[in-house]
N, C-alpha and C positions, 0 to 999 in steps of 0.2 A: 603285801603290796612289795614288790620288787625293788632295790636301792634305785636305779634309774627311773622308775615310775614315781618314787618319793621324792626325788629331787625335780623330777617334772611338775609335780604337784606343786610343792613348794614354790618353785620358780612362778608358775600361773597364779598362785595365792598372792604372793608379793608384787607382781606387774597388776593384779586387780586394785591393789591399795596402792601403789605407786603412780599409775596413769592418771586417776583423778587428782591427785595432790600436785602432779607436773602441771596439769592443765590449768588448776586454781593458781599455782604460783605465776604461771606466764601471763594470766589475765589480771593478776591481783592489783589494782593501781596502788595500793601502799608498797608495793616490792621496790626497794630503792634502785635507782638508776643513775650510772655515772654520766660524767658529761659527755662522752662519746654516746653513750646509748641516746641520751635526751637530744643530741643533735640528729642522731640515727632515725628516732622515733618522730620527731617533729615534721620530717619530710616523708615518710611512711605513708604514700598515699595509698597504696593495697590495704592498710591495717588501720582504720580510723581508732580503734580504740587505743592503738600506740600513740597516736597524737594526744586522744585526750588523757592517756597514762603521764606522757611528758608534759603536759600542760598542769597536771594536777601536782605533780611533783614541784614543778616551777611556783604555782601558785602558794603551796607550802612555805617555799623559798621565801617568797615576796611577803608572807603574812609575817617570817621572822625577819625580816628586812637584812635578808641576806642580798648584799651588794653585788656577787657573783650572777646573779639571776639576770642582771641588766644586759648582760651579753646576748642574751636570748629575748629580748624585748622586740626587734624588728619582726622576729618569727611568729611572736604571739599577735604582735598587730598586723601582720599580714594574714593569720588564720581567721580574723573576723569575717572573711568574705569567702571561707572555705565550702565545700558542696553540700558538705555532711551537716545535717542539723545538730547533730549530738555533739559535733567538735565545735560549732558557733558557740552553742550554748555554755559549754565549757570553757570555752575562750571569755564569753562574755564575764561569766562569774571571775576569773582570773585577774581580767585588766581591773577588775575593782580593789584589788590588792595592793597597788602602787597609785594611789592619788596625784604623786607629784609628775607622772608623766602625761605630757600633752597629747602624745601621739595615741596613747588609749583613750583619752577623753575624746578625741576625734574620734576614733573607729567606734567608740560605744554611741556615739550620736547617729552615725551613719546605721549603726543595727539597728536602730528605733523604728526603721522601716523594712527591717527583716519580715520576710513572709511568714516565720513560726512566732506564733503566740509567746511561746517560750522563750526564743532567742531574743525577743522584743523585751518580755518582762525582765529577764537577766541583766540586760544592758539597761534597761530603766533603773533597776534596783542598784548596779554598780555607780552609775553616776550619781545617786544619792550620796554614796560615800566622798564624790568629788564635790558636794554641796552644789550639785546642779538639778533642779527639779523638772528639766525639760521632759523627763519620761512619766510626767504624772499619770497621763492618762491611760498608759500601757501599764502601770502599776494598779490603777483601779481595775483594769479589763481581767487582771489576774484572779480578782476576786467575784467575776462573772462565772457563769456556766459557760461551759464548750459547747457549740452547737455542733453535731454531726451532721451534713448536709447529703443529697442524694448525689453522685456525681453526675448520674446520666439518667433519664427515664429509665424504669425498671423496677423491681419488686423484692422485698425483703424475704429473704429464705430461711434467717436465722435471724434472733437477737439477745443479747445480754438479757439478765434480770435486773428488775429495779432494786436500788440500792446494792450491787454488788460493786466490790472494790476493782478499781482497772489501774493498770500502770501506764505510763506514758507508752503511746505506741501499740497498746492491748487492743484486742478487737472488741467491737462494739455490736458490729451487726454483720452477717455476710448478704451480700447485695447481688442479685442476677439482673442482668440486661444483655441487649443484642441478642444475636442466636447463641443461646446458650454459654453466654460468658459470665463468669461472677469474679466478684473482687471483695476484699474485705475491708469494711469501715473501721477505721481506728480513730482511737481517742488522741487528740493532741497533748492532752494533760493526764496528771495521774490523780484520781479522786474516785468518784463513787457515781453511778448511773443514777441519776435523776429521775429520767423519763424516758421512757419509748414511745413515741408518738404515731407511730404507723405500726398495725398490725401484722403478722406474718402472713405472707401471700398477697398483700396490697400492693396494687400497682400505683407508681408516683412519678409526678413530672423532675425533672433535673433540678436540682436547687431544694427541694421540700426538705423541710428538718426534720430527720429521721430520730433523732436522740439528742440528749442534753446531759452534760457530764460538771458535776459540782467538783469545784478546785479541792484537792487535800489538803489536809492539816498544814503541812509545811509550805506550801505555795500561799495559803490563806495567811498564815503567820508571818513570812517574809513580808508580804505585801503590806501587812497592817503596820509591822514594824516600820516600813518605809513611810507610811501615810501618818504616822504619829508625827514625824521629823516634816513632812510636806504636803500633807494633806490640806486641803480646803473645803470649805462648807459644801460644796456642789458635792463634794465624793462621800458626803454620809449616807444617803440612800443605798449606796453599795456597802459601807459598814454596818449600818445596822441591824441587818439579818444575821450576821454573824453573832451579836451579841445575844440573840434569844431565839429567833426564828428558825433559824436551819437546824434539821437533825444531824446527829451523829458528828458534830462539832467538839472538840475536846475543849476542857475548862481552860486551859492555857490560851487557846485562841479566842475565846470568849472574853477572858481577859484583856487580851491584847487588842481587841476590837475596843471595848469600852475605854482604854486608855487613850486609843487613837482618837475616839470621838472626843474625850475630854480635852485632849491637846488642841483638836482644830477648833473647838468653841473657845479656849482660852486665846488662841492666838485671834480668832475674829473681834474678840471683845476689845483686844490692844489696835 
């Protein structure tokens, strides 16, 4: 191999290693941001992940009781109405890091009406930190299977397998409708596919329940932790399946379900 070819070979090999690293570094939420970058990222409407990155950095500062983070509180409250669900979801968690802010409390109460179950749930969980049980029904909903409905009259072209793990936004089924049009039906939560209720090729009406997805461990655990503090006897039917009945539930979730039930029963006695 000639020297120019060797140089070219090593340059290409170096780029193959460097480019993935640079991409990871640019998208990694743990990468520290300067004050200037936080301001730029919070207003970067073209890149929602930049907004999330800045929010998470501020959330970490707030958890450490860094008073400098208060400079960005108006932006954090403003983002509660952002059009991107992932941004609102992150924002709801961040606002729970400072329970002394009335602006955050007010914004979280409004987020209980958000169209996203995850945003509503995160807002309700953050309100528990404020000592406010207003979102109890939204927290109980986090323990329920998510229903995937047909958006229009059409047919199932393909569907996921029972028990398959799925992330939030993951594809549950491919749906055909109209004149050769198709769309992907996605899960609003992370978890596992509990049921697929319509066979492939079957024609269904709009609103038909296509599939259900059981909540993942993390979502269930957070909901059960909150219900340990604010749960009521009416919530027990949603809690008890996590103690024994549901498959694929980790031991720490089962223990938390039992703790939540015991705490609720103790409060009921008093």
